[in-house]
Structure formats: structure tokens, C-alpha cells
N, C-alpha and C positions, 0 to 999 in steps of 0.2 A: 447629614453630615455622618460620615463613619467615625465611629468611637475608636480612637488611638489611644487615649490615656489609661493608667492604671485603675484598677477599681479600688475604692475603699478598703476593703479588706486586704488586698494587695500591698498597698500603701503603709497600712497600720500593722500589717506583718513585716515588714522591712525596715520600718521605724521604731517599733514598740517591742518587736521580737516577742511577743508573748508566748509563755510555755502553756501546757495544758491545765497546768496547777493555777496559773494566775488568772485574775479577775479583771475583765475588761470592761469598762463603761463609758457610753457616749452620755457627758453630762451637760452639753450645751448644743442646740442646734438651732440654725439661724437659716431661713430660706425665705428672701422677697424677690418675689417674681416681678416687681416693677424695675428693679435692678437687676435681674438675673444673678442675685448674689446667695451662693450658698457656702455653710461652713459648719464644720462639726468641731466639738473638743472631746477628744479620746483622752480618759486615763487608763493606765495600767497600774494595777497594785502589785508591785513587786516586793521582795523582802527587806529591800534598802527603803522602801517607802512610795508612795504615790508617784509617777511620771506621767505628764499630759503633754500633748501637742494639739495645736489646730491644724485640720486638714482643709482646704479650701478646693472647690470645685471649679473647671476650668471648661472652657468651650468645647473641648476637644473630646470633652466627657471623663476626664481624668481627674483624681484629685491629688493637690500637692501641698506641701508645708508653706509655701509661700504664696499670697493671694493674686488673683489675676490682674493684669494691668487693666486699668479704667479707659473705657472709650472717653475720648475727650472731643469737644468739638474742634473742628478744624476750619480754617480759613484759605480760601484760595484765590489767588490772583492770575487774570486772564491777560496775558501778553496780547495787546493790540499792535497789528504792523502799521507801518507808516504807509501803507499803499494808498497812491493816489484815489482810487476808486472808493477807498472805505472813507476818505478824510472828506468828501462831499457832504 
């Protein structure tokens, strides 16, 4: 699958807009292969105090501030025609 989403570095830069003088820390990291779920919590230490956001990894290879939708089980119904040949 081709990567179409933004990298974690790009997304953190656009949401937290850190300067060279500000410190960034990844304070939480979660990766569960069984659910293919990954997220990080990034904190920026600004003059006004710490600011943090969660970033979630998506199937397209990008990171976003909202979690990916869960794959849920689906149920399908098959339409059977009333064809006389099938009703025997």
C-alpha cells in the first residue's frame, strides 16, 4: 500500500508548532499488533505551560489527531430469486 498520509513529524509540527527553543517529548506510546492500533502522546513545553496531543496511526501510513474507525463485523444477506428452477 502506498503511503499517502502525513508523517508524525509533519503532523506534530502543524498542530503543536514547536520552536527550536521548545522541548518536545513523546510521553506515551502504544502499539498493539493484534489490533493494529498505534498512538503516541506528544507534549510541547511552551512558555505558557505544557501542551499535549494524542496522534493516531492510520492504515494509509499517516498520523492524525482522531483515531481510525474500527473494523466491525458485517452481516450480508443474499437475495434468492423465485426462479422455478431454484425452487425444486
